[in-house]
The first five atom37 places (N, CA, C, CB, O) and aatype in JSON, in Angstrom:
{
  "aatype": [12, 6, 1, 5, 1, 13, 5, 16, 19, 6, 2, 10, 6, 1, 12, 10, 19, 9, 16, 0, 15, 10, 14, 4, 10, 10, 5, 10, 1, 6, 1, 10, 3, 0, 8, 9, 3, 19, 14, 6, 12, 0, 4, 6, 16, 19, 10, 15, 11, 3, 6, 17, 11, 19, 10, 17, 10, 15, 16, 6, 8, 15, 8, 14, 10, 14, 11, 9, 14, 14, 15, 0, 8, 17, 0, 13, 18, 0, 9, 15],
  "atom_mask": [
    [1, 1, 1, 1, 1],
    [1, 1, 1, 1, 1],
    [1, 1, 1, 1, 1],
    [1, 1, 1, 1, 1],
    [1, 1, 1, 1, 1],
    [1, 1, 1, 1, 1],
    [1, 1, 1, 1, 1],
    [1, 1, 1, 1, 1],
    [1, 1, 1, 1, 1],
    [1, 1, 1, 1, 1],
    [1, 1, 1, 1, 1],
    [1, 1, 1, 1, 1],
    [1, 1, 1, 1, 1],
    [1, 1, 1, 1, 1],
    [1, 1, 1, 1, 1],
    [1, 1, 1, 1, 1],
    [1, 1, 1, 1, 1],
    [1, 1, 1, 1, 1],
    [1, 1, 1, 1, 1],
    [1, 1, 1, 1, 1],
    [1, 1, 1, 1, 1],
    [1, 1, 1, 1, 1],
    [1, 1, 1, 1, 1],
    [1, 1, 1, 1, 1],
    [1, 1, 1, 1, 1],
    [1, 1, 1, 1, 1],
    [1, 1, 1, 1, 1],
    [1, 1, 1, 1, 1],
    [1, 1, 1, 1, 1],
    [1, 1, 1, 1, 1],
    [1, 1, 1, 1, 1],
    [1, 1, 1, 1, 1],
    [1, 1, 1, 1, 1],
    [1, 1, 1, 1, 1],
    [1, 1, 1, 1, 1],
    [1, 1, 1, 1, 1],
    [1, 1, 1, 1, 1],
    [1, 1, 1, 1, 1],
    [1, 1, 1, 1, 1],
    [1, 1, 1, 1, 1],
    [1, 1, 1, 1, 1],
    [1, 1, 1, 1, 1],
    [1, 1, 1, 1, 1],
    [1, 1, 1, 1, 1],
    [1, 1, 1, 1, 1],
    [1, 1, 1, 1, 1],
    [1, 1, 1, 1, 1],
    [1, 1, 1, 1, 1],
    [1, 1, 1, 1, 1],
    [1, 1, 1, 1, 1],
    [1, 1, 1, 1, 1],
    [1, 1, 1, 1, 1],
    [1, 1, 1, 1, 1],
    [1, 1, 1, 1, 1],
    [1, 1, 1, 1, 1],
    [1, 1, 1, 1, 1],
    [1, 1, 1, 1, 1],
    [1, 1, 1, 1, 1],
    [1, 1, 1, 1, 1],
    [1, 1, 1, 1, 1],
    [1, 1, 1, 1, 1],
    [1, 1, 1, 1, 1],
    [1, 1, 1, 1, 1],
    [1, 1, 1, 1, 1],
    [1, 1, 1, 1, 1],
    [1, 1, 1, 1, 1],
    [1, 1, 1, 1, 1],
    [1, 1, 1, 1, 1],
    [1, 1, 1, 1, 1],
    [1, 1, 1, 1, 1],
    [1, 1, 1, 1, 1],
    [1, 1, 1, 1, 1],
    [1, 1, 1, 1, 1],
    [1, 1, 1, 1, 1],
    [1, 1, 1, 1, 1],
    [1, 1, 1, 1, 1],
    [1, 1, 1, 1, 1],
    [1, 1, 1, 1, 1],
    [1, 1, 1, 1, 1],
    [1, 1, 1, 1, 1]
  ],
  "atom_positions": [
    [[-37.71, -8.46, -2.68], [-37.53, -7.37, -3.59], [-36.94, -6.16, -2.86], [-38.86, -7.01, -4.25], [-36.17, -5.4, -3.45]],
    [[-37.29, -5.98, -1.61], [-36.77, -4.83, -0.86], [-35.26, -4.9, -0.69], [-37.45, -4.75, 0.5], [-34.6, -3.87, -0.53]],
    [[-34.72, -6.11, -0.72], [-33.29, -6.27, -0.51], [-32.47, -6.01, -1.78], [-33.0, -7.65, 0.0], [-31.25, -5.86, -1.72]],
    [[-33.15, -5.96, -2.92], [-32.45, -5.74, -4.18], [-31.92, -4.3, -4.24], [-33.37, -6.02, -5.38], [-32.54, -3.38, -3.71]],
    [[-30.8, -4.15, -4.89], [-30.21, -2.82, -5.04], [-30.6, -2.24, -6.39], [-28.67, -2.87, -4.9], [-30.29, -2.8, -7.44]],
    [[-31.29, -1.13, -6.33], [-31.74, -0.46, -7.54], [-30.88, 0.77, -7.79], [-33.23, -0.08, -7.43], [-31.35, 1.9, -7.74]],
    [[-29.62, 0.52, -8.07], [-28.7, 1.64, -8.24], [-28.87, 2.32, -9.59], [-27.27, 1.16, -8.09], [-28.5, 3.48, -9.76]],
    [[-29.42, 1.6, -10.55], [-29.63, 2.2, -11.86], [-31.06, 1.95, -12.32], [-28.62, 1.62, -12.9], [-31.75, 1.08, -11.8]],
    [[-31.49, 2.73, -13.28], [-32.83, 2.56, -13.85], [-32.94, 1.19, -14.52], [-33.15, 3.69, -14.86], [-33.99, 0.54, -14.45]],
    [[-31.87, 0.74, -15.16], [-31.89, -0.55, -15.83], [-32.12, -1.7, -14.84], [-30.57, -0.77, -16.58], [-32.87, -2.62, -15.13]],
    [[-31.48, -1.63, -13.69], [-31.69, -2.66, -12.66], [-33.13, -2.67, -12.18], [-30.74, -2.45, -11.48], [-33.71, -3.74, -11.98]],
    [[-33.69, -1.51, -11.99], [-35.08, -1.42, -11.55], [-36.02, -1.99, -12.62], [-35.45, 0.04, -11.24], [-36.94, -2.73, -12.3]],
    [[-35.78, -1.64, -13.87], [-36.61, -2.16, -14.96], [-36.52, -3.68, -15.05], [-36.2, -1.53, -16.29], [-37.53, -4.35, -15.24]],
    [[-35.31, -4.22, -14.91], [-35.13, -5.67, -14.95], [-35.92, -6.36, -13.85], [-33.63, -6.02, -14.83], [-36.6, -7.36, -14.09]],
    [[-35.84, -5.83, -12.64], [-36.55, -6.42, -11.51], [-38.06, -6.32, -11.7], [-36.13, -5.75, -10.2], [-38.79, -7.25, -11.34]],
    [[-38.54, -5.22, -12.25], [-39.97, -5.08, -12.49], [-40.47, -6.09, -13.52], [-40.29, -3.66, -12.95], [-41.56, -6.64, -13.37]],
    [[-39.7, -6.33, -14.54], [-40.09, -7.31, -15.56], [-40.18, -8.7, -14.94], [-39.1, -7.3, -16.74], [-41.11, -9.45, -15.22]],
    [[-39.22, -9.03, -14.11], [-39.19, -10.35, -13.48], [-40.37, -10.51, -12.51], [-37.86, -10.57, -12.74], [-41.05, -11.54, -12.53]],
    [[-40.6, -9.53, -11.68], [-41.64, -9.66, -10.65], [-43.04, -9.38, -11.18], [-41.35, -8.73, -9.5], [-44.01, -9.76, -10.54]],
    [[-43.18, -8.73, -12.32], [-44.5, -8.4, -12.86], [-45.26, -9.65, -13.28], [-44.37, -7.45, -14.04], [-46.49, -9.66, -13.25]],
    [[-44.56, -10.69, -13.68], [-45.24, -11.9, -14.14], [-45.78, -12.75, -13.0], [-44.3, -12.73, -14.99], [-46.66, -13.58, -13.22]],
    [[-45.28, -12.58, -11.81], [-45.72, -13.42, -10.68], [-47.21, -13.3, -10.37], [-44.93, -13.05, -9.45], [-47.86, -14.33, -10.21]],
    [[-47.78, -12.09, -10.28], [-49.22, -12.03, -10.03], [-50.04, -12.67, -11.14], [-49.64, -10.59, -9.87], [-51.09, -13.26, -10.87]],
    [[-49.58, -12.57, -12.38], [-50.29, -13.2, -13.5], [-50.29, -14.72, -13.34], [-49.65, -12.8, -14.85], [-51.31, -15.38, -13.56]],
    [[-49.15, -15.27, -12.97], [-49.06, -16.71, -12.77], [-49.95, -17.18, -11.63], [-47.62, -17.12, -12.51], [-50.61, -18.21, -11.73]],
    [[-49.97, -16.42, -10.56], [-50.8, -16.79, -9.41], [-52.28, -16.73, -9.76], [-50.5, -15.87, -8.21], [-53.06, -17.59, -9.35]],
    [[-52.68, -15.71, -10.52], [-54.08, -15.59, -10.92], [-54.46, -16.72, -11.86], [-54.33, -14.23, -11.59], [-55.55, -17.29, -11.73]],
    [[-53.6, -17.05, -12.8], [-53.88, -18.15, -13.71], [-54.0, -19.46, -12.95], [-52.79, -18.25, -14.79], [-54.9, -20.26, -13.22]],
    [[-53.1, -19.69, -12.01], [-53.14, -20.92, -11.21], [-54.44, -21.0, -10.41], [-51.93, -20.98, -10.26], [-55.03, -22.08, -10.28]],
    [[-54.88, -19.87, -9.87], [-56.13, -19.84, -9.12], [-57.31, -20.19, -10.01], [-56.33, -18.46, -8.48], [-58.2, -20.94, -9.6]],
    [[-57.32, -19.66, -11.21], [-58.4, -19.98, -12.15], [-58.39, -21.45, -12.53], [-58.29, -19.13, -13.42], [-59.44, -22.08, -12.63]],
    [[-57.2, -22.01, -12.73], [-57.11, -23.43, -13.06], [-57.58, -24.29, -11.9], [-55.68, -23.8, -13.44], [-58.26, -25.3, -12.12]],
    [[-57.22, -23.92, -10.69], [-57.66, -24.68, -9.52], [-59.18, -24.66, -9.39], [-57.01, -24.13, -8.26], [-59.78, -25.64, -8.94]],
    [[-59.8, -23.56, -9.76], [-61.26, -23.44, -9.67], [-61.94, -24.37, -10.68], [-61.69, -21.99, -9.91], [-63.09, -24.76, -10.47]],
    [[-61.26, -24.71, -11.76], [-61.83, -25.56, -12.8], [-61.1, -26.91, -12.88], [-61.76, -24.85, -14.15], [-60.97, -27.47, -13.97]],
    [[-60.65, -27.4, -11.77], [-59.85, -28.62, -11.74], [-60.61, -29.83, -12.26], [-59.37, -28.88, -10.33], [-59.99, -30.81, -12.68]],
    [[-61.95, -29.79, -12.23], [-62.76, -30.92, -12.7], [-62.7, -31.09, -14.21], [-64.19, -30.74, -12.26], [-63.02, -32.16, -14.72]],
    [[-62.31, -30.07, -14.92], [-62.27, -30.12, -16.38], [-60.83, -30.4, -16.81], [-62.79, -28.78, -17.01], [-59.99, -29.5, -16.77]],
    [[-60.53, -31.63, -17.21], [-59.14, -32.01, -17.48], [-58.51, -31.29, -18.67], [-59.07, -33.46, -17.71], [-57.34, -30.93, -18.59]],
    [[-59.22, -31.09, -19.74], [-58.64, -30.45, -20.92], [-59.39, -29.17, -21.29], [-58.66, -31.42, -22.1], [-59.8, -28.99, -22.44]],
    [[-59.56, -28.3, -20.33], [-60.23, -27.03, -20.55], [-59.4, -26.19, -21.53], [-60.43, -26.28, -19.21], [-58.17, -26.15, -21.42]],
    [[-60.04, -25.54, -22.48], [-59.34, -24.7, -23.45], [-58.75, -23.48, -22.76], [-60.3, -24.25, -24.59], [-59.29, -22.97, -21.79]],
    [[-57.63, -23.02, -23.28], [-56.95, -21.88, -22.66], [-57.75, -20.59, -22.78], [-55.58, -21.7, -23.28], [-57.46, -19.62, -22.08]],
    [[-58.75, -20.56, -23.67], [-59.58, -19.36, -23.8], [-60.47, -19.11, -22.59], [-60.44, -19.46, -25.04], [-61.12, -18.07, -22.51]],
    [[-60.5, -20.05, -21.65], [-61.24, -19.81, -20.42], [-60.44, -18.94, -19.46], [-61.6, -21.14, -19.74], [-61.0, -18.34, -18.54]],
    [[-59.12, -18.87, -19.68], [-58.27, -18.05, -18.81], [-57.52, -16.96, -19.56], [-57.28, -18.93, -18.09], [-57.03, -16.02, -18.94]],
    [[-57.43, -17.07, -20.88], [-56.75, -16.07, -21.7], [-57.65, -15.66, -22.86], [-55.39, -16.62, -22.23], [-58.48, -16.45, -23.32]],
    [[-57.49, -14.44, -23.33], [-58.25, -14.03, -24.51], [-57.64, -14.7, -25.74], [-58.25, -12.48, -24.67], [-56.55, -15.27, -25.67]],
    [[-58.35, -14.64, -26.87], [-57.85, -15.24, -28.1], [-56.51, -14.62, -28.51], [-58.88, -15.07, -29.22], [-55.59, -15.33, -28.9]],
    [[-56.42, -13.31, -28.42], [-55.17, -12.63, -28.77], [-54.04, -13.01, -27.82], [-55.36, -11.1, -28.76], [-52.9, -13.21, -28.25]],
    [[-54.35, -13.13, -26.52], [-53.33, -13.46, -25.53], [-52.72, -14.84, -25.78], [-53.91, -13.4, -24.14], [-51.5, -14.99, -25.75]],
    [[-53.56, -15.84, -26.01], [-52.99, -17.18, -26.19], [-52.24, -17.29, -27.51], [-54.08, -18.23, -26.13], [-51.27, -18.04, -27.61]],
    [[-52.69, -16.55, -28.54], [-51.97, -16.59, -29.82], [-50.59, -15.96, -29.7], [-52.79, -15.87, -30.91], [-49.62, -16.49, -30.24]],
    [[-50.5, -14.84, -29.01], [-49.19, -14.21, -28.79], [-48.3, -15.12, -27.95], [-49.35, -12.83, -28.09], [-47.12, -15.28, -28.24]],
    [[-48.88, -15.73, -26.93], [-48.12, -16.65, -26.09], [-47.61, -17.83, -26.91], [-48.99, -17.14, -24.93], [-46.45, -18.23, -26.77]],
    [[-48.45, -18.38, -27.76], [-48.05, -19.51, -28.61], [-46.89, -19.11, -29.52], [-49.25, -20.01, -29.45], [-45.88, -19.81, -29.6]],
    [[-47.05, -17.98, -30.2], [-46.02, -17.54, -31.15], [-44.7, -17.22, -30.46], [-46.49, -16.33, -31.92], [-43.63, -17.35, -31.07]],
    [[-44.75, -16.81, -29.21], [-43.52, -16.47, -28.5], [-42.86, -17.68, -27.83], [-43.8, -15.41, -27.47], [-41.69, -17.61, -27.46]],
    [[-43.59, -18.79, -27.66], [-43.01, -19.96, -26.99], [-42.85, -21.17, -27.9], [-43.86, -20.34, -25.82], [-41.94, -21.97, -27.69]],
    [[-43.7, -21.32, -28.87], [-43.69, -22.5, -29.75], [-43.13, -22.12, -31.12], [-45.12, -23.11, -29.9], [-43.86, -22.12, -32.11]],
    [[-41.87, -21.78, -31.17], [-41.25, -21.24, -32.38], [-41.3, -22.2, -33.56], [-39.83, -20.89, -32.09], [-41.41, -21.74, -34.7]],
    [[-41.22, -23.47, -33.33], [-41.14, -24.42, -34.44], [-42.49, -24.99, -34.86], [-40.22, -25.55, -34.06], [-42.56, -25.79, -35.79]],
    [[-43.57, -24.58, -34.18], [-44.89, -25.1, -34.51], [-45.79, -23.97, -35.0], [-45.52, -25.79, -33.29], [-45.78, -22.87, -34.45]],
    [[-46.58, -24.25, -36.05], [-47.51, -23.22, -36.52], [-48.65, -23.0, -35.51], [-48.1, -23.62, -37.9], [-48.9, -23.85, -34.66]],
    [[-49.31, -21.89, -35.62], [-50.43, -21.55, -34.74], [-51.55, -22.57, -34.95], [-50.94, -20.1, -35.02], [-51.99, -22.77, -36.08]],
    [[-52.04, -23.22, -33.89], [-53.1, -24.21, -34.05], [-54.45, -23.55, -34.35], [-53.21, -25.08, -32.79], [-54.7, -22.41, -33.96]],
    [[-55.31, -24.3, -35.03], [-56.66, -23.79, -35.33], [-57.55, -23.87, -34.09], [-57.29, -24.59, -36.5], [-58.43, -23.03, -33.9]],
    [[-57.3, -24.88, -33.26], [-58.06, -25.06, -32.02], [-57.19, -24.57, -30.87], [-58.49, -26.57, -31.81], [-56.01, -24.91, -30.82]],
    [[-57.73, -23.78, -29.94], [-56.92, -23.3, -28.81], [-56.34, -24.45, -28.0], [-57.76, -22.4, -27.91], [-57.03, -25.45, -27.77]],
    [[-55.1, -24.32, -27.55], [-54.51, -25.35, -26.7], [-55.18, -25.37, -25.32], [-52.99, -25.12, -26.55], [-56.06, -24.55, -25.03]],
    [[-54.76, -26.29, -24.5], [-55.38, -26.43, -23.17], [-54.91, -25.34, -22.22], [-55.06, -27.81, -22.58], [-53.87, -24.71, -22.43]],
    [[-55.68, -25.13, -21.17], [-55.29, -24.19, -20.12], [-54.04, -24.68, -19.41], [-56.44, -23.98, -19.1], [-53.23, -23.89, -18.93]],
    [[-53.88, -25.99, -19.34], [-52.68, -26.58, -18.76], [-51.44, -26.12, -19.53], [-52.77, -28.13, -18.76], [-50.44, -25.74, -18.93]],
    [[-51.51, -26.16, -20.87], [-50.4, -25.67, -21.69], [-50.13, -24.2, -21.4], [-50.71, -25.87, -23.19], [-48.97, -23.81, -21.26]],
    [[-51.18, -23.39, -21.31], [-51.02, -21.94, -21.08], [-50.3, -21.69, -19.77], [-52.4, -21.23, -21.08], [-49.4, -20.85, -19.71]],
    [[-50.67, -22.39, -18.73], [-50.03, -22.19, -17.43], [-48.53, -22.47, -17.52], [-50.68, -23.1, -16.37], [-47.72, -21.68, -17.03]],
    [[-48.16, -23.58, -18.14], [-46.75, -23.91, -18.23], [-45.99, -23.04, -19.22], [-46.59, -25.35, -18.62], [-44.8, -22.77, -19.04]],
    [[-46.66, -22.59, -20.27], [-46.02, -21.69, -21.24], [-45.72, -20.35, -20.58], [-46.91, -21.49, -22.49], [-44.68, -19.74, -20.86]],
    [[-46.59, -19.87, -19.72], [-46.37, -18.6, -19.04], [-45.27, -18.76, -17.99], [-47.67, -18.1, -18.38], [-44.42, -17.88, -17.83]],
    [[-45.29, -19.87, -17.29], [-44.28, -20.05, -16.23], [-42.95, -20.38, -16.82], [-44.7, -21.15, -15.25], [-41.97, -20.57, -16.09]]
  ]
}
């Protein structure tokens, strides 16, 4: 990140958006690794109800919102 050129505010904002998701992904991966014994753990163990619903609506455009929360495995890949 230090090597990137931030000549404009727009470039800085773009880089912040890209790099801001990395800590979230690492934290989610760490939580999943801690619960590796549970193969189909619900995503509500790592995300709030509102968080997974927003994630679903933003990634699964052609599918309606499920009544049962998807797996944490789905959440990890949907975020990444």
